[in-house]
mmJSON file of the N, C-alpha and C atoms, coordinates in Angstrom:
{"data_MODEL":{"atom_site":{
"group_PDB":["ATOM","ATOM","ATOM","ATOM","ATOM","ATOM","ATOM","ATOM","ATOM","ATOM","ATOM","ATOM","ATOM","ATOM","ATOM","ATOM","ATOM","ATOM","ATOM","ATOM","ATOM","ATOM","ATOM","ATOM","ATOM","ATOM","ATOM","ATOM","ATOM","ATOM","ATOM","ATOM","ATOM","ATOM","ATOM","ATOM","ATOM","ATOM","ATOM","ATOM","ATOM","ATOM","ATOM","ATOM","ATOM","ATOM","ATOM","ATOM","ATOM","ATOM","ATOM","ATOM","ATOM","ATOM","ATOM","ATOM","ATOM","ATOM","ATOM","ATOM","ATOM","ATOM","ATOM","ATOM","ATOM","ATOM","ATOM","ATOM","ATOM","ATOM","ATOM","ATOM","ATOM","ATOM","ATOM","ATOM","ATOM","ATOM","ATOM","ATOM","ATOM","ATOM","ATOM","ATOM","ATOM","ATOM","ATOM","ATOM","ATOM","ATOM","ATOM","ATOM","ATOM","ATOM","ATOM","ATOM","ATOM","ATOM","ATOM","ATOM","ATOM","ATOM","ATOM","ATOM","ATOM","ATOM","ATOM","ATOM","ATOM","ATOM","ATOM","ATOM","ATOM","ATOM","ATOM","ATOM","ATOM","ATOM","ATOM","ATOM","ATOM","ATOM","ATOM","ATOM","ATOM","ATOM","ATOM","ATOM","ATOM","ATOM","ATOM","ATOM","ATOM","ATOM","ATOM","ATOM","ATOM","ATOM","ATOM","ATOM","ATOM","ATOM","ATOM","ATOM","ATOM","ATOM","ATOM","ATOM","ATOM","ATOM","ATOM","ATOM","ATOM","ATOM","ATOM","ATOM","ATOM","ATOM","ATOM","ATOM","ATOM","ATOM","ATOM","ATOM","ATOM","ATOM","ATOM","ATOM","ATOM","ATOM","ATOM","ATOM","ATOM","ATOM","ATOM","ATOM","ATOM","ATOM","ATOM","ATOM","ATOM","ATOM","ATOM","ATOM","ATOM","ATOM","ATOM","ATOM","ATOM","ATOM","ATOM","ATOM","ATOM","ATOM","ATOM","ATOM","ATOM","ATOM","ATOM","ATOM","ATOM","ATOM","ATOM","ATOM"],
"id":[1,2,3,4,5,6,7,8,9,10,11,12,13,14,15,16,17,18,19,20,21,22,23,24,25,26,27,28,29,30,31,32,33,34,35,36,37,38,39,40,41,42,43,44,45,46,47,48,49,50,51,52,53,54,55,56,57,58,59,60,61,62,63,64,65,66,67,68,69,70,71,72,73,74,75,76,77,78,79,80,81,82,83,84,85,86,87,88,89,90,91,92,93,94,95,96,97,98,99,100,101,102,103,104,105,106,107,108,109,110,111,112,113,114,115,116,117,118,119,120,121,122,123,124,125,126,127,128,129,130,131,132,133,134,135,136,137,138,139,140,141,142,143,144,145,146,147,148,149,150,151,152,153,154,155,156,157,158,159,160,161,162,163,164,165,166,167,168,169,170,171,172,173,174,175,176,177,178,179,180,181,182,183,184,185,186,187,188,189,190,191,192,193,194,195,196,197,198,199,200,201,202,203,204],
"type_symbol":["N","C","C","N","C","C","N","C","C","N","C","C","N","C","C","N","C","C","N","C","C","N","C","C","N","C","C","N","C","C","N","C","C","N","C","C","N","C","C","N","C","C","N","C","C","N","C","C","N","C","C","N","C","C","N","C","C","N","C","C","N","C","C","N","C","C","N","C","C","N","C","C","N","C","C","N","C","C","N","C","C","N","C","C","N","C","C","N","C","C","N","C","C","N","C","C","N","C","C","N","C","C","N","C","C","N","C","C","N","C","C","N","C","C","N","C","C","N","C","C","N","C","C","N","C","C","N","C","C","N","C","C","N","C","C","N","C","C","N","C","C","N","C","C","N","C","C","N","C","C","N","C","C","N","C","C","N","C","C","N","C","C","N","C","C","N","C","C","N","C","C","N","C","C","N","C","C","N","C","C","N","C","C","N","C","C","N","C","C","N","C","C","N","C","C","N","C","C","N","C","C","N","C","C"],
"label_atom_id":["N","CA","C","N","CA","C","N","CA","C","N","CA","C","N","CA","C","N","CA","C","N","CA","C","N","CA","C","N","CA","C","N","CA","C","N","CA","C","N","CA","C","N","CA","C","N","CA","C","N","CA","C","N","CA","C","N","CA","C","N","CA","C","N","CA","C","N","CA","C","N","CA","C","N","CA","C","N","CA","C","N","CA","C","N","CA","C","N","CA","C","N","CA","C","N","CA","C","N","CA","C","N","CA","C","N","CA","C","N","CA","C","N","CA","C","N","CA","C","N","CA","C","N","CA","C","N","CA","C","N","CA","C","N","CA","C","N","CA","C","N","CA","C","N","CA","C","N","CA","C","N","CA","C","N","CA","C","N","CA","C","N","CA","C","N","CA","C","N","CA","C","N","CA","C","N","CA","C","N","CA","C","N","CA","C","N","CA","C","N","CA","C","N","CA","C","N","CA","C","N","CA","C","N","CA","C","N","CA","C","N","CA","C","N","CA","C","N","CA","C","N","CA","C","N","CA","C","N","CA","C","N","CA","C","N","CA","C"],
"label_alt_id":[null,null,null,null,null,null,null,null,null,null,null,null,null,null,null,null,null,null,null,null,null,null,null,null,null,null,null,null,null,null,null,null,null,null,null,null,null,null,null,null,null,null,null,null,null,null,null,null,null,null,null,null,null,null,null,null,null,null,null,null,null,null,null,null,null,null,null,null,null,null,null,null,null,null,null,null,null,null,null,null,null,null,null,null,null,null,null,null,null,null,null,null,null,null,null,null,null,null,null,null,null,null,null,null,null,null,null,null,null,null,null,null,null,null,null,null,null,null,null,null,null,null,null,null,null,null,null,null,null,null,null,null,null,null,null,null,null,null,null,null,null,null,null,null,null,null,null,null,null,null,null,null,null,null,null,null,null,null,null,null,null,null,null,null,null,null,null,null,null,null,null,null,null,null,null,null,null,null,null,null,null,null,null,null,null,null,null,null,null,null,null,null,null,null,null,null,null,null,null,null,null,null,null,null],
"label_comp_id":["MET","MET","MET","ALA","ALA","ALA","SER","SER","SER","ALA","ALA","ALA","SER","SER","SER","VAL","VAL","VAL","ASP","ASP","ASP","GLN","GLN","GLN","VAL","VAL","VAL","PHE","PHE","PHE","VAL","VAL","VAL","VAL","VAL","VAL","VAL","VAL","VAL","GLU","GLU","GLU","GLY","GLY","GLY","ALA","ALA","ALA","GLY","GLY","GLY","TRP","TRP","TRP","VAL","VAL","VAL","SER","SER","SER","GLY","GLY","GLY","ALA","ALA","ALA","ASP","ASP","ASP","GLY","GLY","GLY","THR","THR","THR","ARG","ARG","ARG","VAL","VAL","VAL","SER","SER","SER","VAL","VAL","VAL","SER","SER","SER","ALA","ALA","ALA","ARG","ARG","ARG","THR","THR","THR","ALA","ALA","ALA","THR","THR","THR","ASP","ASP","ASP","TRP","TRP","TRP","ALA","ALA","ALA","ALA","ALA","ALA","GLY","GLY","GLY","GLU","GLU","GLU","GLU","GLU","GLU","HIS","HIS","HIS","GLU","GLU","GLU","SER","SER","SER","GLY","GLY","GLY","SER","SER","SER","ASP","ASP","ASP","ALA","ALA","ALA","GLY","GLY","GLY","LEU","LEU","LEU","THR","THR","THR","ALA","ALA","ALA","ILE","ILE","ILE","VAL","VAL","VAL","VAL","VAL","VAL","GLU","GLU","GLU","ALA","ALA","ALA","GLU","GLU","GLU","ARG","ARG","ARG","LEU","LEU","LEU","VAL","VAL","VAL","PRO","PRO","PRO","HIS","HIS","HIS","GLY","GLY","GLY","ARG","ARG","ARG","ASN","ASN","ASN","GLY","GLY","GLY"],
"label_asym_id":["A","A","A","A","A","A","A","A","A","A","A","A","A","A","A","A","A","A","A","A","A","A","A","A","A","A","A","A","A","A","A","A","A","A","A","A","A","A","A","A","A","A","A","A","A","A","A","A","A","A","A","A","A","A","A","A","A","A","A","A","A","A","A","A","A","A","A","A","A","A","A","A","A","A","A","A","A","A","A","A","A","A","A","A","A","A","A","A","A","A","A","A","A","A","A","A","A","A","A","A","A","A","A","A","A","A","A","A","A","A","A","A","A","A","A","A","A","A","A","A","A","A","A","A","A","A","A","A","A","A","A","A","A","A","A","A","A","A","A","A","A","A","A","A","A","A","A","A","A","A","A","A","A","A","A","A","A","A","A","A","A","A","A","A","A","A","A","A","A","A","A","A","A","A","A","A","A","A","A","A","A","A","A","A","A","A","A","A","A","A","A","A","A","A","A","A","A","A","A","A","A","A","A","A"],
"label_entity_id":["1","1","1","1","1","1","1","1","1","1","1","1","1","1","1","1","1","1","1","1","1","1","1","1","1","1","1","1","1","1","1","1","1","1","1","1","1","1","1","1","1","1","1","1","1","1","1","1","1","1","1","1","1","1","1","1","1","1","1","1","1","1","1","1","1","1","1","1","1","1","1","1","1","1","1","1","1","1","1","1","1","1","1","1","1","1","1","1","1","1","1","1","1","1","1","1","1","1","1","1","1","1","1","1","1","1","1","1","1","1","1","1","1","1","1","1","1","1","1","1","1","1","1","1","1","1","1","1","1","1","1","1","1","1","1","1","1","1","1","1","1","1","1","1","1","1","1","1","1","1","1","1","1","1","1","1","1","1","1","1","1","1","1","1","1","1","1","1","1","1","1","1","1","1","1","1","1","1","1","1","1","1","1","1","1","1","1","1","1","1","1","1","1","1","1","1","1","1","1","1","1","1","1","1"],
"label_seq_id":[1,1,1,2,2,2,3,3,3,4,4,4,5,5,5,6,6,6,7,7,7,8,8,8,9,9,9,10,10,10,11,11,11,12,12,12,13,13,13,14,14,14,15,15,15,16,16,16,17,17,17,18,18,18,19,19,19,20,20,20,21,21,21,22,22,22,23,23,23,24,24,24,25,25,25,26,26,26,27,27,27,28,28,28,29,29,29,30,30,30,31,31,31,32,32,32,33,33,33,34,34,34,35,35,35,36,36,36,37,37,37,38,38,38,39,39,39,40,40,40,41,41,41,42,42,42,43,43,43,44,44,44,45,45,45,46,46,46,47,47,47,48,48,48,49,49,49,50,50,50,51,51,51,52,52,52,53,53,53,54,54,54,55,55,55,56,56,56,57,57,57,58,58,58,59,59,59,60,60,60,61,61,61,62,62,62,63,63,63,64,64,64,65,65,65,66,66,66,67,67,67,68,68,68],
"pdbx_PDB_ins_code":[null,null,null,null,null,null,null,null,null,null,null,null,null,null,null,null,null,null,null,null,null,null,null,null,null,null,null,null,null,null,null,null,null,null,null,null,null,null,null,null,null,null,null,null,null,null,null,null,null,null,null,null,null,null,null,null,null,null,null,null,null,null,null,null,null,null,null,null,null,null,null,null,null,null,null,null,null,null,null,null,null,null,null,null,null,null,null,null,null,null,null,null,null,null,null,null,null,null,null,null,null,null,null,null,null,null,null,null,null,null,null,null,null,null,null,null,null,null,null,null,null,null,null,null,null,null,null,null,null,null,null,null,null,null,null,null,null,null,null,null,null,null,null,null,null,null,null,null,null,null,null,null,null,null,null,null,null,null,null,null,null,null,null,null,null,null,null,null,null,null,null,null,null,null,null,null,null,null,null,null,null,null,null,null,null,null,null,null,null,null,null,null,null,null,null,null,null,null,null,null,null,null,null,null],
"Cartn_x":[90.994,90.033,90.496,90.392,90.667,89.272,89.312,88.346,88.748,87.919,88.218,88.162,89.194,89.268,88.394,88.409,87.682,87.026,86.161,85.651,86.794,86.622,87.628,86.918,87.616,87.346,88.516,88.291,89.325,89.213,90.15,89.88,91.082,90.644,91.571,91.946,93.29,93.773,94.418,94.84,95.5,95.449,95.208,95.132,93.826,93.556,92.402,92.492,91.407,91.465,89.996,89.914,88.645,88.564,87.38,87.064,85.929,86.033,84.869,84.488,83.312,82.862,82.782,82.009,82.059,81.559,80.766,80.233,81.177,82.203,83.397,83.06,82.039,81.72,82.555,83.392,84.226,83.614,83.864,83.411,84.559,84.531,85.516,85.67,86.969,87.188,88.344,88.404,89.436,89.571,90.464,90.694,89.595,89.476,88.335,87.175,87.438,86.421,86.672,85.691,85.809,84.816,85.122,84.236,84.562,83.682,83.873,83.326,84.026,83.84,83.554,82.54,82.403,83.253,83.515,84.235,83.703,84.629,84.162,83.816,83.577,83.168,84.474,84.205,85.332,85.358,86.527,86.735,88.049,88.326,89.357,89.563,90.763,91.03,92.135,92.341,93.308,93.439,94.32,94.582,95.581,95.249,96.232,97.275,96.933,97.769,98.36,97.887,98.306,97.311,97.39,96.65,97.272,96.958,97.411,96.187,96.1,94.87,95.361,94.398,94.489,93.463,93.916,92.864,92.928,91.613,91.473,90.69,91.221,90.759,90.381,89.2,88.817,87.645,87.453,86.279,85.186,84.052,82.892,83.113,83.506,83.494,82.098,81.663,80.382,80.625,80.803,81.026,79.758,80.079,79.008,78.015,76.733,75.644,75.221,75.918,75.486,75.073,73.843,73.337,74.098,74.352,74.89,75.049],
"Cartn_y":[-97.09,-97.988,-99.502,-100.269,-101.762,-102.626,-103.735,-104.624,-105.803,-106.054,-107.204,-108.507,-109.29,-110.595,-111.712,-111.451,-112.159,-111.174,-111.762,-110.857,-110.244,-109.044,-108.265,-107.568,-107.608,-106.798,-105.871,-104.559,-103.569,-102.973,-103.185,-102.777,-101.776,-100.48,-99.429,-99.609,-99.759,-100.004,-98.623,-97.823,-96.449,-95.522,-94.263,-93.073,-92.948,-92.171,-91.883,-91.733,-91.762,-91.79,-91.826,-92.385,-92.7,-93.939,-94.415,-95.518,-95.236,-95.764,-95.643,-96.878,-96.964,-98.11,-97.648,-98.356,-98.092,-96.706,-96.172,-94.928,-93.739,-94.084,-93.049,-92.138,-92.257,-91.466,-91.931,-90.923,-91.091,-91.072,-92.074,-92.256,-92.229,-91.43,-91.222,-92.461,-92.872,-93.966,-93.62,-94.302,-93.976,-95.324,-95.29,-96.362,-97.098,-98.406,-99.281,-99.183,-98.726,-98.772,-99.935,-100.627,-101.647,-101.505,-101.89,-101.879,-103.163,-103.562,-104.789,-104.504,-105.386,-105.366,-106.741,-106.897,-108.315,-108.609,-109.822,-110.073,-109.461,-108.743,-108.046,-106.619,-106.232,-104.828,-103.894,-102.811,-101.929,-100.94,-100.687,-99.847,-99.124,-98.298,-97.512,-96.952,-96.818,-96.339,-95.394,-94.42,-93.529,-92.694,-91.851,-91.077,-89.919,-88.803,-87.691,-87.675,-88.167,-88.191,-89.453,-90.588,-91.894,-92.756,-94.01,-94.881,-96.334,-97.113,-98.506,-99.488,-100.272,-101.207,-102.721,-103.541,-104.859,-105.271,-106.076,-106.495,-107.963,-108.493,-109.904,-110.134,-111.202,-111.573,-113.153,-113.619,-114.959,-115.13,-116.185,-116.613,-116.724,-116.15,-116.201,-115.616,-114.466,-113.872,-113.309,-113.401,-112.877,-111.96,-110.698,-109.799,-109.711,-109.588,-109.538,-108.494,-108.745,-108.038,-107.845,-108.86,-108.984,-110.427,-110.671,-112.101,-112.44,-113.759,-114.213,-115.656],
"Cartn_z":[-42.881,-42.16,-42.488,-41.435,-41.601,-41.485,-41.954,-41.816,-40.968,-40.021,-39.075,-39.749,-39.625,-40.289,-39.379,-38.061,-37.207,-36.225,-35.272,-34.172,-33.392,-33.019,-32.226,-30.917,-29.951,-28.778,-28.49,-28.367,-28.135,-26.869,-25.919,-24.552,-24.159,-23.89,-23.584,-21.96,-21.786,-20.328,-19.873,-20.776,-20.258,-21.41,-21.098,-21.937,-22.534,-23.596,-24.202,-25.701,-26.425,-27.869,-28.456,-29.608,-30.278,-31.054,-31.313,-32.205,-33.238,-34.343,-35.196,-35.943,-36.539,-37.188,-38.804,-39.594,-41.004,-41.375,-40.496,-40.919,-40.455,-39.862,-39.648,-38.472,-37.831,-36.585,-35.466,-34.982,-33.834,-32.555,-31.647,-30.325,-29.447,-28.408,-27.417,-26.646,-26.297,-25.438,-24.465,-23.322,-22.278,-21.456,-20.532,-19.72,-19.17,-19.248,-18.878,-19.848,-21.023,-22.027,-23.055,-23.521,-24.501,-25.546,-26.799,-27.819,-28.688,-29.501,-30.304,-31.722,-32.511,-34.091,-34.475,-35.262,-35.922,-37.09,-37.322,-38.501,-39.763,-40.607,-41.744,-41.541,-40.345,-39.994,-40.122,-40.831,-41.156,-39.727,-39.37,-38.225,-38.039,-37.152,-36.964,-35.576,-35.114,-33.769,-33.89,-32.954,-32.931,-31.668,-31.438,-30.271,-30.593,-30.067,-30.22,-29.054,-27.86,-26.68,-26.493,-27.02,-26.856,-25.914,-26.331,-25.428,-25.65,-24.522,-24.532,-24.588,-25.482,-25.622,-25.801,-25.384,-25.632,-26.651,-27.682,-28.726,-28.547,-28.401,-28.408,-29.809,-30.527,-31.703,-31.723,-32.18,-32.213,-33.055,-33.653,-34.326,-33.335,-33.509,-32.658,-31.273,-31.046,-29.802,-29.49,-28.222,-27.803,-26.607,-26.806,-25.679,-24.631,-23.326,-22.316,-22.91,-22.801,-23.094,-24.489,-25.389,-26.76,-26.973,-27.411,-27.709,-29.105,-29.13,-30.347,-30.371],
"occupancy":[1.0,1.0,1.0,1.0,1.0,1.0,1.0,1.0,1.0,1.0,1.0,1.0,1.0,1.0,1.0,1.0,1.0,1.0,1.0,1.0,1.0,1.0,1.0,1.0,1.0,1.0,1.0,1.0,1.0,1.0,1.0,1.0,1.0,1.0,1.0,1.0,1.0,1.0,1.0,1.0,1.0,1.0,1.0,1.0,1.0,1.0,1.0,1.0,1.0,1.0,1.0,1.0,1.0,1.0,1.0,1.0,1.0,1.0,1.0,1.0,1.0,1.0,1.0,1.0,1.0,1.0,1.0,1.0,1.0,1.0,1.0,1.0,1.0,1.0,1.0,1.0,1.0,1.0,1.0,1.0,1.0,1.0,1.0,1.0,1.0,1.0,1.0,1.0,1.0,1.0,1.0,1.0,1.0,1.0,1.0,1.0,1.0,1.0,1.0,1.0,1.0,1.0,1.0,1.0,1.0,1.0,1.0,1.0,1.0,1.0,1.0,1.0,1.0,1.0,1.0,1.0,1.0,1.0,1.0,1.0,1.0,1.0,1.0,1.0,1.0,1.0,1.0,1.0,1.0,1.0,1.0,1.0,1.0,1.0,1.0,1.0,1.0,1.0,1.0,1.0,1.0,1.0,1.0,1.0,1.0,1.0,1.0,1.0,1.0,1.0,1.0,1.0,1.0,1.0,1.0,1.0,1.0,1.0,1.0,1.0,1.0,1.0,1.0,1.0,1.0,1.0,1.0,1.0,1.0,1.0,1.0,1.0,1.0,1.0,1.0,1.0,1.0,1.0,1.0,1.0,1.0,1.0,1.0,1.0,1.0,1.0,1.0,1.0,1.0,1.0,1.0,1.0,1.0,1.0,1.0,1.0,1.0,1.0,1.0,1.0,1.0,1.0,1.0,1.0],
"B_iso_or_equiv":[0.0,0.0,0.0,0.0,0.0,0.0,0.0,0.0,0.0,0.0,0.0,0.0,0.0,0.0,0.0,0.0,0.0,0.0,0.0,0.0,0.0,0.0,0.0,0.0,0.0,0.0,0.0,0.0,0.0,0.0,0.0,0.0,0.0,0.0,0.0,0.0,0.0,0.0,0.0,0.0,0.0,0.0,0.0,0.0,0.0,0.0,0.0,0.0,0.0,0.0,0.0,0.0,0.0,0.0,0.0,0.0,0.0,0.0,0.0,0.0,0.0,0.0,0.0,0.0,0.0,0.0,0.0,0.0,0.0,0.0,0.0,0.0,0.0,0.0,0.0,0.0,0.0,0.0,0.0,0.0,0.0,0.0,0.0,0.0,0.0,0.0,0.0,0.0,0.0,0.0,0.0,0.0,0.0,0.0,0.0,0.0,0.0,0.0,0.0,0.0,0.0,0.0,0.0,0.0,0.0,0.0,0.0,0.0,0.0,0.0,0.0,0.0,0.0,0.0,0.0,0.0,0.0,0.0,0.0,0.0,0.0,0.0,0.0,0.0,0.0,0.0,0.0,0.0,0.0,0.0,0.0,0.0,0.0,0.0,0.0,0.0,0.0,0.0,0.0,0.0,0.0,0.0,0.0,0.0,0.0,0.0,0.0,0.0,0.0,0.0,0.0,0.0,0.0,0.0,0.0,0.0,0.0,0.0,0.0,0.0,0.0,0.0,0.0,0.0,0.0,0.0,0.0,0.0,0.0,0.0,0.0,0.0,0.0,0.0,0.0,0.0,0.0,0.0,0.0,0.0,0.0,0.0,0.0,0.0,0.0,0.0,0.0,0.0,0.0,0.0,0.0,0.0,0.0,0.0,0.0,0.0,0.0,0.0,0.0,0.0,0.0,0.0,0.0,0.0],
"pdbx_formal_charge":[null,null,null,null,null,null,null,null,null,null,null,null,null,null,null,null,null,null,null,null,null,null,null,null,null,null,null,null,null,null,null,null,null,null,null,null,null,null,null,null,null,null,null,null,null,null,null,null,null,null,null,null,null,null,null,null,null,null,null,null,null,null,null,null,null,null,null,null,null,null,null,null,null,null,null,null,null,null,null,null,null,null,null,null,null,null,null,null,null,null,null,null,null,null,null,null,null,null,null,null,null,null,null,null,null,null,null,null,null,null,null,null,null,null,null,null,null,null,null,null,null,null,null,null,null,null,null,null,null,null,null,null,null,null,null,null,null,null,null,null,null,null,null,null,null,null,null,null,null,null,null,null,null,null,null,null,null,null,null,null,null,null,null,null,null,null,null,null,null,null,null,null,null,null,null,null,null,null,null,null,null,null,null,null,null,null,null,null,null,null,null,null,null,null,null,null,null,null,null,null,null,null,null,null],
"auth_seq_id":[1,1,1,2,2,2,3,3,3,4,4,4,5,5,5,6,6,6,7,7,7,8,8,8,9,9,9,10,10,10,11,11,11,12,12,12,13,13,13,14,14,14,15,15,15,16,16,16,17,17,17,18,18,18,19,19,19,20,20,20,21,21,21,22,22,22,23,23,23,24,24,24,25,25,25,26,26,26,27,27,27,28,28,28,29,29,29,30,30,30,31,31,31,32,32,32,33,33,33,34,34,34,35,35,35,36,36,36,37,37,37,38,38,38,39,39,39,40,40,40,41,41,41,42,42,42,43,43,43,44,44,44,45,45,45,46,46,46,47,47,47,48,48,48,49,49,49,50,50,50,51,51,51,52,52,52,53,53,53,54,54,54,55,55,55,56,56,56,57,57,57,58,58,58,59,59,59,60,60,60,61,61,61,62,62,62,63,63,63,64,64,64,65,65,65,66,66,66,67,67,67,68,68,68],
"auth_comp_id":["MET","MET","MET","ALA","ALA","ALA","SER","SER","SER","ALA","ALA","ALA","SER","SER","SER","VAL","VAL","VAL","ASP","ASP","ASP","GLN","GLN","GLN","VAL","VAL","VAL","PHE","PHE","PHE","VAL","VAL","VAL","VAL","VAL","VAL","VAL","VAL","VAL","GLU","GLU","GLU","GLY","GLY","GLY","ALA","ALA","ALA","GLY","GLY","GLY","TRP","TRP","TRP","VAL","VAL","VAL","SER","SER","SER","GLY","GLY","GLY","ALA","ALA","ALA","ASP","ASP","ASP","GLY","GLY","GLY","THR","THR","THR","ARG","ARG","ARG","VAL","VAL","VAL","SER","SER","SER","VAL","VAL","VAL","SER","SER","SER","ALA","ALA","ALA","ARG","ARG","ARG","THR","THR","THR","ALA","ALA","ALA","THR","THR","THR","ASP","ASP","ASP","TRP","TRP","TRP","ALA","ALA","ALA","ALA","ALA","ALA","GLY","GLY","GLY","GLU","GLU","GLU","GLU","GLU","GLU","HIS","HIS","HIS","GLU","GLU","GLU","SER","SER","SER","GLY","GLY","GLY","SER","SER","SER","ASP","ASP","ASP","ALA","ALA","ALA","GLY","GLY","GLY","LEU","LEU","LEU","THR","THR","THR","ALA","ALA","ALA","ILE","ILE","ILE","VAL","VAL","VAL","VAL","VAL","VAL","GLU","GLU","GLU","ALA","ALA","ALA","GLU","GLU","GLU","ARG","ARG","ARG","LEU","LEU","LEU","VAL","VAL","VAL","PRO","PRO","PRO","HIS","HIS","HIS","GLY","GLY","GLY","ARG","ARG","ARG","ASN","ASN","ASN","GLY","GLY","GLY"],
"auth_asym_id":["A","A","A","A","A","A","A","A","A","A","A","A","A","A","A","A","A","A","A","A","A","A","A","A","A","A","A","A","A","A","A","A","A","A","A","A","A","A","A","A","A","A","A","A","A","A","A","A","A","A","A","A","A","A","A","A","A","A","A","A","A","A","A","A","A","A","A","A","A","A","A","A","A","A","A","A","A","A","A","A","A","A","A","A","A","A","A","A","A","A","A","A","A","A","A","A","A","A","A","A","A","A","A","A","A","A","A","A","A","A","A","A","A","A","A","A","A","A","A","A","A","A","A","A","A","A","A","A","A","A","A","A","A","A","A","A","A","A","A","A","A","A","A","A","A","A","A","A","A","A","A","A","A","A","A","A","A","A","A","A","A","A","A","A","A","A","A","A","A","A","A","A","A","A","A","A","A","A","A","A","A","A","A","A","A","A","A","A","A","A","A","A","A","A","A","A","A","A","A","A","A","A","A","A"],
"auth_atom_id":["N","CA","C","N","CA","C","N","CA","C","N","CA","C","N","CA","C","N","CA","C","N","CA","C","N","CA","C","N","CA","C","N","CA","C","N","CA","C","N","CA","C","N","CA","C","N","CA","C","N","CA","C","N","CA","C","N","CA","C","N","CA","C","N","CA","C","N","CA","C","N","CA","C","N","CA","C","N","CA","C","N","CA","C","N","CA","C","N","CA","C","N","CA","C","N","CA","C","N","CA","C","N","CA","C","N","CA","C","N","CA","C","N","CA","C","N","CA","C","N","CA","C","N","CA","C","N","CA","C","N","CA","C","N","CA","C","N","CA","C","N","CA","C","N","CA","C","N","CA","C","N","CA","C","N","CA","C","N","CA","C","N","CA","C","N","CA","C","N","CA","C","N","CA","C","N","CA","C","N","CA","C","N","CA","C","N","CA","C","N","CA","C","N","CA","C","N","CA","C","N","CA","C","N","CA","C","N","CA","C","N","CA","C","N","CA","C","N","CA","C","N","CA","C","N","CA","C","N","CA","C","N","CA","C","N","CA","C"],
"pdbx_PDB_model_num":[1,1,1,1,1,1,1,1,1,1,1,1,1,1,1,1,1,1,1,1,1,1,1,1,1,1,1,1,1,1,1,1,1,1,1,1,1,1,1,1,1,1,1,1,1,1,1,1,1,1,1,1,1,1,1,1,1,1,1,1,1,1,1,1,1,1,1,1,1,1,1,1,1,1,1,1,1,1,1,1,1,1,1,1,1,1,1,1,1,1,1,1,1,1,1,1,1,1,1,1,1,1,1,1,1,1,1,1,1,1,1,1,1,1,1,1,1,1,1,1,1,1,1,1,1,1,1,1,1,1,1,1,1,1,1,1,1,1,1,1,1,1,1,1,1,1,1,1,1,1,1,1,1,1,1,1,1,1,1,1,1,1,1,1,1,1,1,1,1,1,1,1,1,1,1,1,1,1,1,1,1,1,1,1,1,1,1,1,1,1,1,1,1,1,1,1,1,1,1,1,1,1,1,1]
}}}
């Protein structure tokens, strides 16, 4: 598991896999799925078949739908 050094948005653009937070519960993700982690939040991602993702990192990201 990794800890985000700054806020992160993880956007799957192709393929499928999973993401998890500090509790380790895996959530399925596929193309056009996005998730976000706050700075300091432990997280992990993976795939058995492969996926392509874009990760955006910045101080103070506020993903659509989340107040902040």
